[in-house]
C-alpha positions as CSV (number, residue, x, y, z in Angstrom):
1,M,31.7,-20.3,-13.4
2,T,30.1,-19.0,-9.8
3,E,27.7,-20.6,-7.9
4,K,25.1,-19.7,-8.7
5,M,25.6,-19.8,-11.7
6,S,26.1,-24.3,-11.1
7,Q,22.5,-24.1,-9.7
8,K,19.4,-24.3,-11.4
9,V,17.4,-21.0,-13.1
10,I,14.0,-21.5,-10.6
11,A,12.4,-18.5,-11.8
12,Y,12.9,-14.8,-13.6
13,L,13.2,-11.1,-11.4
14,Q,12.2,-8.8,-14.1
15,A,13.2,-5.7,-13.5
16,N,11.2,-2.6,-15.6
17,Q,12.8,0.8,-15.3
18,N,11.5,3.9,-17.9
19,S,10.4,2.2,-20.9
20,E,12.9,-1.3,-20.9
21,S,12.8,-4.8,-19.3
22,T,15.7,-6.7,-18.4
23,N,14.9,-11.0,-16.9
24,Y,17.3,-12.1,-13.9
25,P,17.8,-15.5,-12.9
26,L,17.0,-16.0,-9.2
27,Y,17.8,-19.1,-7.5
28,E,17.0,-21.7,-5.2
29,G,18.2,-20.0,-1.5
30,R,18.6,-16.1,-1.3
31,N,19.1,-13.7,-3.9
32,R,21.1,-10.8,-2.3
33,I,19.5,-8.0,-4.8
34,G,22.1,-4.0,-4.6
35,R,23.4,-0.8,-6.2
36,V,27.2,-2.1,-6.2
37,K,28.6,-5.4,-7.5
38,N,28.7,-8.1,-5.0
39,N,25.1,-8.7,-5.6
40,D,23.8,-11.5,-7.0
41,V,21.0,-8.9,-9.4
42,I,22.7,-5.9,-10.2
43,L,20.0,-2.7,-10.2
44,N,22.4,0.5,-11.9
45,S,19.8,3.5,-9.9
46,I,20.7,6.1,-7.0
47,G,18.0,4.9,-4.7
48,V,18.5,1.2,-5.0
49,S,20.8,1.0,-1.8
50,S,23.8,-0.9,-2.4
51,R,22.6,-4.3,-0.2
52,H,18.9,-3.4,-0.7
53,C,16.7,-6.8,-0.3
54,D,17.2,-9.9,-0.5
55,I,14.7,-12.3,-2.3
56,Y,14.8,-16.0,-1.4
57,I,12.7,-19.3,-3.1
58,E,12.9,-22.2,-0.5
59,E,11.0,-25.4,-1.4
60,G,8.3,-23.1,-4.1
61,K,8.0,-19.9,-2.2
62,F,9.3,-16.5,-2.2
63,S,10.4,-14.1,0.4
64,I,11.5,-11.2,0.4
65,L,14.2,-9.1,3.3
66,D,14.3,-5.4,3.2
67,L,18.2,-4.9,4.6
68,K,17.1,-1.5,6.1
69,S,17.5,-0.2,2.6
70,K,17.0,4.1,2.3
71,N,14.0,3.9,0.7
72,G,13.1,0.4,1.8
73,V,11.0,-2.0,-1.0
74,F,7.2,-1.4,-1.2
75,L,4.8,-4.3,-2.6
76,K,1.5,-3.2,-4.1
77,N,-2.4,-5.1,-3.2
78,F,-5.1,-3.7,-5.3
79,I,-5.9,-0.4,-3.5
80,E,-2.2,1.0,-2.6
81,E,1.6,0.2,-2.1
82,D,2.5,-0.5,1.7
83,R,6.3,-0.7,2.1
84,I,8.0,-4.0,3.3
85,P,8.8,-3.5,7.1
86,T,12.9,-4.1,7.5
87,E,15.2,-7.1,8.7
88,T,10.8,-9.0,8.4
89,K,11.0,-11.8,5.4
90,V,7.4,-11.1,4.1
91,D,5.5,-13.6,1.9
92,I,4.6,-12.6,-2.3
93,E,3.2,-14.4,-4.4
94,D,4.6,-14.8,-7.5
95,G,3.6,-12.8,-10.0
96,A,3.4,-10.5,-7.5
97,I,4.4,-7.0,-7.9
98,F,6.9,-4.0,-6.0
99,F,9.3,-1.3,-5.9
100,I,12.8,-1.2,-5.2
101,S,13.8,2.8,-5.5
102,D,12.6,3.6,-9.4
103,F,12.9,-0.8,-10.7
104,E,9.0,-2.3,-11.1
105,C,9.9,-5.8,-10.3
106,K,8.1,-8.8,-11.0
107,I,9.0,-12.5,-10.6
108,H,8.1,-14.7,-12.9
């Protein structure tokens, strides 16, 4: 059993691609998202970088950090989609919608 699997699940990342939806467990601290096996959440798409971004859960609050990914992370707001600056932790709300390549994602 990995160290993370022994921790309590705090939230889930819902990743929607085409008509398929998958929920991934998220834990307190850093949750790494990328295309390769050594990530906590693996999103298998050519547009996802090997180490794309981190989602942090700290004291019940969520933030996301783009790890200099080629295609970025885009946060959906009411008017448009904004690219999250690389190497800057950005606070996000529970239920916020953001895009990693062709995945529409939401934390719940």
